N, C-alpha and C positions, 0 to 999 in steps of 0.2 A: 615218666623220666625224658624218655627222646624225644618228645614234644619242646618241652622247654629249650633243651640244650639244642634243637634244629632251629630254633625260632629265635633262640637269642646268636646264635652263630651267623644266620644271614647279615643280622645289622654289620657285621664288623669282618674280615680276611684273619683267621685265626691262623697265625705263625709263632714260630719263638722267638722271642722277644731279643733282637739281636740289631747290630746298626748296619745290616744290611739288607738291602731287597732280592726277594726271591725271584727268579727267570720272569714266570708267570707275571709277578709285580712289574718289572722293570718293562715288559712289554705292555703292559698296560700304560703305566706312563708314558710309553715311549708314542704309543698311540693319540693320547690325550694333547700333548705336547707340542704333535705334526697338525693335531686340529687346529691349535693356536696360532699355527706359522714356525713352529720351532726344529729342524728337524736336525743340530748338530750337538746331542746331549753331551757332557763329558762324566755327570757323574749324576748316581739317582742312590738316597740315603733313606731308610727307614729311621725315622725319628720319632714316634709316637703310634703307638696305637691303645684303640682303648672299644667299648662295644656301641659306642657311636658312628666312628669313622679311622683310619689309618691317616698319617699324614708322610711325608715323603720332603724330602730337602731334593730337588732338581735341581744342577746345576750346567750352565750353558754360556761358555767365554765367561765373560766376568760378571753373570747375572745369577742371581740366585731367585729361584721361585718355589715356595710350600702348595705341594699340592694334596689336597684331604679328598678321600673317594671315600663312598660308603654305599651300602645297598637299600638304605633309607634317605631320601630326599629331604625330610624334615630338617637336621642338623646342621646339614650340604643350605641347605634354602634359608636358613635361620641367618646363620653367620655370614654368611653372603651380605645378607642387606643390611644386616647391624653393619657392618666394614665399610658399606655405601653410604648409611648414612652419615657414620662420622669421623672419616676417611678426609676432611677441610682438619680435621682437631690434630691428625699429626703424631695420633697416642699409639697408632695400632700398625699393623702391616696392610699395606692398602689391595683391596679384594680387583682383582682383571678378569676372572669370569667365571662363570656355574653354567654346568650344562648336565649332560648325559650322555653316555654312549654306552651299548652292545657288546660285551665280553664276555657271552655264555650267558650271561644275567643283565639286568637295567642296571648300571653302577653311575651314580651321582657324583658330582666332582666339583668342587671348586679350584682357581689356582690363585693364588697369592704373594704378595712381594716375599720374599724371607728378609728377614734381619736377622744376620751377621751381629749377633750380640750372646751375650753369656746371659743365660736364666737364672735366678737365684739360686736355684738347687745346687747348681756348682760353686756362686765364691758364698753361697751363706743368708738368706736372707735376712739375718742379723744386721747387716750389712744397712740397712736402711736407716737403722738407729741413730747410723753414725750421723754427727750435725753436720759435716761436710758432706752430707748425701741431702741434702733441703729439697734438691730437689725432686726427689721423687714424691716431698710431701704436695711441692707445686704439681706434679703429672697430675697426683692423686685428684686435688683439689679441680682442675682443669677439666677433669673426665666429668667431675659430680658436678660442678654447674652448667656440665654440657643440657640444651633440651634438644630432645631430637625434633627434626622438621617436621610438620603435618601428613607428610608423607608417610614416615616412616613411623610413625606414634601409634597406627594404626594393627600393626605386624609386631609391636612388643607388647609382652606381658607385661601385667602390672603386679605386684605382689601377693592378689589373690588368686590370682591363676598360673603363678608360678607356684606354690606352698602346695595347692593342686595336681599341676600336674605330675608333682614330685608324688602323689599320694597314689593317682594312677598310672605310675611307674609301677608300683607296690601292688597293688590290686592286678595288675597285667601278667606279674610274675605269679599271684596267688592262683588267678586261674590255670595254674596248670598242674597247682600242688593239690588242691582242695578236694580231689578226688579220690587220692591216695594220701592223704591226710591222716601224722599222726601227733603223738600228743606232745612230740618240738614243736611239729608247726604248727598246731592252736595253740601251744603256750605262746612262741613267739609272736604271729600272731596277732593274740591279743596284745601283747605288749605293745607292738606297733602299732595296733589304733588309739589305744589308749593314750600313745605320748601325741600323735596327730591331731585327737579330738583334742588334748592341752593346750599344745600349742597355738591349732586351730583359732579357736575359744577368745584365746587370750589374743594373738593379733584381731580380732573382730574385735573386741572390748576395748582393744586400745590405738586401734586404726585412728582414729580422731588426731591422737597426737604425732602420727607422726609422718614423715614427709613423705608425697605421693610420687609428686611428678619429674625428682632425676633420675639420672640414666647411673646404673646399679651395674658391674661386672659381674656379681654373682659367684666367680669362682676366683678372688685373686690369694695366687698362694706363691711357693716356690718357683712353680711350673709353668707360672701365666707370667710372670714378672719378667721383664728384660730390663739387660742396662751395658749402656755401652759409653764409656767414658761420662760415668754420671746423668748419661742422658736415658732417661727410664722412660720406657713405652710397656704394652698391654698385649698380648695375644690371647685366642681363643673366647672367643664372645659368645660362643652357643648357650651357655645359662646367663645370658645376659635380660635385666628385666627393669622396668621403671618403680621407685620406691626411697627408699631411705638409702641413702651413700654408707649408715651408721651397721649397714648389712654385709658393706665389705669391709668396714674397721674389725668388726667381729668374726671376720673369716682372715687376716694376717693377724689380727691378737691372738685367734688358737694356731696356727701357725708357728705364730715367734714362741708360744706356750708361755705367754704372760699372765701373770697374777699379782695382785695385791698392786704396792706401788707402780711397779713397772710398769704394769697395766694403766694406772690413773695418770701415770708422766707422757704414758704414751699418748691418752686422750687429751688431758689436758693440753698438749701441747698442738695438737691437732684444732684445736679450738683455737689457738694463738693463731696458728696458721691464718684461720677464717676470720679472724680479726674481731673475735666474739669476748674476747677477754675484756674490755671497756663495758662490755652489758652484762651486766650479772643476770639480769632474767634471760636473755636470748643466753646466756653459757649455761644456766640453769635447766632451761628447755632443751638443750643440745644433752647435755648429761643424760636428761629425764630417757631423750629418744634412745639414747646408746642405749640404757638399763633395758630398755623395752624390748630393744631388734636382737639385745644382747640373750634375754631370755625363749626368743622367737629361735634366733637362728643355733642355741647349744642344740635342742632339741631338734631343729635338723638334721645338724649333725650325726648326732645321736640314729635317728632316724634313717640315713646315708647309711652309716654300719652296718645297723642291722640289715637292711637291703640286700646290701652287698654280704654279709653274709650266707642270706639266706639263698642268693642265687649262688654264690662260689661252691657253699658247704652243700645245702640242702636238696640243691637244685643240680649243679653241676658237679654234683658229689668230689670236688675236692682235684678236678681234671685241671686245671687253671694255676699250679704250683707260687708260680710269681705272684699273683694275683690276691693269693693266699697269703701269703708272707706279708705282702705290702699291708695289708688289709688288718693282720693281728698287729702289726708295730705301730699301724695307724690307729687304732682301739688303745692301746697300752700307752702311747702318748697323749691321751687326752680323755680319759675314760675318767680321771679325780672332778673334772669336770660338768659330770653327768648327776653328780650326786643330788641336785636339787629337782631331779625329775622324779619322782615318786614312783615313777612303774620302775626306773632301773633300780632306786635303792631299795624297792622289796625284794628285788628279784636280781641283787647284782653279786653274790657268792656266786650263781652258777653261770651269770653273763661271762663273769672274769674267767673265769672255770674252761668255757667256751672259746674265748678267745687267747688264754694261755698256750690251749691244744694249739692251735695253729702252729705256734710262735715252737713251740717243742716240737711239731711233726717238718 
């Protein structure tokens, strides 16, 4: 158990969730900014922390920067490369620098511009459904019609490697628990692998019917969509890949908890924005593609939740209370979508009980 705890903690600065930076973090940020030529820092604020990196707002006079730091260079390199590739679109912060610094250990960082905007977690993601906010659809279409330059393309995951990468993360966690395997581990591992095999085989079977060459954000939700006077931009591109834009739509629909006619209206409005409404064949192909992506993305979201459960509850032994609480509520918001997943429906009562305990505790 200690091995996986140590391995996970090495990927992040594990601090209490707060809107301030610790003294050591402030020293590190000052060192990074000094190397960048900025010495007069007026404020440093912790704005996000996860298992890949921590993000800080660094204010210097009238300028703001977002500094992301990590013990792992992969997410730092990947997002920097993506931001440099799409910076001319002006739909995201601008990447300024990527480097590393010795601060007890090797720490990797990026410096980006900071967008002084509200993310939709604070104003409500349902605001994008307002007819007056059609600029959101324009920004989304602009991103989805973008084709990365040739020098960027080789560094971006395609859908195959994106789905496989998430399975590799799960397998990396499993290697720490297989030695101490009990019946609960074994049961959840079987469920995960059944669902992954179902998702991946379905993707391979329907791959020819999907768009394969468009830029996909990969994690569009209330925390990664920002708005300033109806001007929409996107942040946190570490999950980006090349594939079908319908994957992003699935993520938004999940976030808005749309079903039935609301979901249908959202998708048909998107078809109108694309100008496909007059071409019934194209509109039909688009709807079919969305259905395929929804099948895949529903399973991907379930696997994400199951992965987090195993990490937070069974491996880290419920030590990160805030993450467990969010995991429980995330499951309660979406579990009704998983009924068409065979492995979920067969174990539904047991799984619901597990996640209910997270909320109750």
